C-alpha positions as CSV (number, residue, x, y, z in Angstrom):
1,M,-159.0,168.7,-4.0
2,Q,-156.1,166.5,-5.3
3,N,-152.5,166.1,-6.4
4,N,-150.8,167.1,-3.1
5,A,-152.9,170.3,-2.7
6,T,-152.8,171.8,0.8
7,V,-155.0,174.2,2.7
8,S,-153.3,175.6,5.8
9,G,-153.0,178.5,8.1
10,N,-156.5,179.9,8.0
11,T,-159.0,181.1,10.7
12,S,-162.7,181.7,10.6
13,N,-165.8,180.9,12.6
14,Y,-166.8,177.8,10.6
15,G,-164.6,175.5,8.5
16,S,-161.4,177.6,8.3
17,G,-159.7,175.1,6.0
18,V,-162.7,174.1,3.9
19,Y,-166.4,175.1,4.2
20,V,-168.3,172.5,2.1
21,R,-171.2,174.0,0.2
22,G,-171.9,171.1,-2.2
23,T,-170.0,167.9,-2.8
24,F,-166.3,167.9,-1.8
25,T,-163.8,165.1,-2.2
26,M,-160.2,165.1,-1.0
27,Q,-157.8,162.6,-2.6
28,D,-154.3,161.9,-4.0
29,N,-152.3,163.2,-1.0
30,A,-154.3,166.4,-0.5
31,S,-154.2,167.8,3.1
32,V,-156.0,170.3,5.3
33,S,-153.8,171.3,8.2
34,G,-153.0,174.0,10.7
35,N,-156.3,175.8,10.5
36,G,-158.5,177.2,13.4
37,A,-162.2,177.8,13.8
38,R,-165.1,177.8,16.3
39,S,-166.5,174.6,14.6
40,G,-164.8,172.5,12.0
41,G,-161.2,173.6,12.4
42,G,-160.2,171.7,9.3
43,V,-163.5,171.0,7.4
44,Y,-167.1,172.1,8.0
45,A,-169.8,170.2,6.1
46,K,-173.3,171.3,7.0
47,G,-176.0,169.6,5.1
48,R,-173.4,168.6,2.4
49,T,-171.3,165.7,1.3
50,F,-167.6,165.4,2.2
51,T,-165.4,162.4,1.2
52,I,-161.8,161.7,2.0
53,R,-159.9,159.0,0.2
54,D,-156.6,157.9,-1.5
55,N,-154.0,159.1,1.0
56,A,-155.7,162.4,1.9
57,S,-155.4,163.8,5.5
58,V,-156.9,166.3,7.9
59,S,-154.4,167.1,10.6
60,G,-153.3,169.7,13.1
61,N,-156.5,171.8,13.1
62,T,-158.2,173.4,16.1
63,A,-161.8,174.2,17.0
64,S,-162.7,176.3,20.0
65,S,-166.0,174.4,20.2
66,E,-166.7,171.2,18.1
67,G,-165.0,169.2,15.4
68,G,-161.3,170.0,15.5
69,G,-160.7,168.1,12.3
70,V,-164.1,167.7,10.7
71,Y,-167.6,169.0,11.7
72,V,-170.6,167.3,10.1
73,G,-173.9,169.0,10.7
74,G,-176.8,167.4,8.8
75,G,-174.4,166.3,6.1
76,T,-172.5,163.2,5.2
77,F,-168.8,162.4,5.8
78,T,-167.3,159.3,4.2
79,M,-163.7,158.2,5.1
80,Q,-162.1,155.6,2.9
81,D,-158.8,153.9,2.0
82,N,-155.4,155.0,3.3
83,T,-156.5,158.3,4.8
84,S,-156.0,159.9,8.2
85,V,-157.4,162.3,10.7
86,S,-154.7,163.2,13.3
87,G,-153.4,165.8,15.7
88,N,-156.6,167.9,15.8
89,T,-158.1,169.5,18.9
90,A,-161.5,170.6,20.0
91,S,-162.3,172.2,23.3
92,Q,-165.7,170.5,23.6
93,N,-166.8,167.6,21.3
94,G,-165.0,165.6,18.6
95,G,-161.2,166.2,18.5
96,G,-161.1,164.3,15.2
97,V,-164.7,164.4,14.0
98,C,-167.9,165.8,15.4
99,V,-171.2,164.5,13.9
100,N,-174.2,166.7,14.7
101,S,-177.3,165.3,13.0
102,G,-175.4,164.0,10.1
103,T,-174.0,160.7,8.8
104,F,-170.4,159.4,9.3
105,T,-169.2,156.3,7.5
106,K,-165.7,155.0,8.0
107,S,-164.7,152.1,5.7
108,G,-161.0,152.7,5.9
109,G,-158.3,155.0,7.1
110,T,-157.2,155.9,10.6
111,I,-158.5,158.3,13.2
112,Y,-156.0,158.6,16.0
113,G,-157.1,158.7,19.6
114,N,-155.8,159.6,23.1
115,N,-154.1,156.2,23.3
116,E,-151.3,157.1,20.8
117,T,-147.8,157.2,22.1
118,D,-146.9,159.9,19.5
119,V,-148.6,163.0,20.8
120,K,-148.4,164.6,17.4
121,L,-150.9,162.0,16.1
122,R,-153.5,162.3,19.0
123,N,-156.8,164.0,18.4
124,T,-158.0,165.5,21.6
125,A,-161.3,166.9,23.0
126,S,-163.3,167.1,26.2
127,N,-165.7,164.5,24.7
128,G,-164.8,162.0,22.0
129,H,-161.1,162.4,21.2
130,V,-161.6,160.4,17.9
131,V,-165.2,161.1,17.1
132,Y,-168.3,162.4,19.0
133,N,-171.7,161.7,17.6
134,N,-174.5,163.9,18.9
135,N,-177.0,161.4,17.4
136,G,-177.4,159.5,20.6
137,N,-174.4,161.0,22.4
138,T,-172.0,158.3,21.6
139,W,-168.2,158.7,21.2
140,R,-164.9,157.0,20.6
141,N,-161.7,157.9,22.4
142,A,-159.2,155.1,21.3
143,T,-157.7,155.0,17.8
144,A,-159.9,153.6,15.1
145,G,-157.6,151.9,12.6
146,P,-158.1,150.9,8.9
147,T,-160.2,147.8,9.7
148,M,-162.3,149.3,12.4
149,N,-165.3,150.7,10.6
150,T,-168.3,152.6,11.9
151,D,-170.5,149.5,11.5
152,T,-168.0,147.3,13.4
153,F,-169.1,146.1,16.8
154,G,-167.5,148.3,19.5
155,F,-166.8,151.3,17.3
156,W,-169.3,153.5,19.2
157,M,-168.5,152.0,22.7
158,N,-168.0,154.9,25.0
159,D,-164.5,154.0,26.0
């Protein structure tokens, strides 16, 4: 998905914006926004590979359960370069991202948290506004900016 492409205004049980069934890359200002699902309001990657890079964004999506922006179940989610996950909501786990037996690698981009002054940017959830990781029940609530990667000390501190 590239060149300013947008997926918005959809509803379903899983991955109302994008349901990844293989390898999926968002880049070049592509966006997934304004979608609603039970899990993976924006993107649902179960046992598959999802990469976001080069100014792509996942924003303003809603999940009635987990993964307002992105749900990763046994798959891989990689977030790179000038990307963002913002303004997503989940009623339970992972306003921005919910990782359930999968892998999440953040080497760039920003996932906004509950500490943002601009409420439009905040990801919100009962557990893990930014990201919730069911692998060990760890989470992050405060914004994770471009230089705070998943392998950085303190990323998974339950703040």
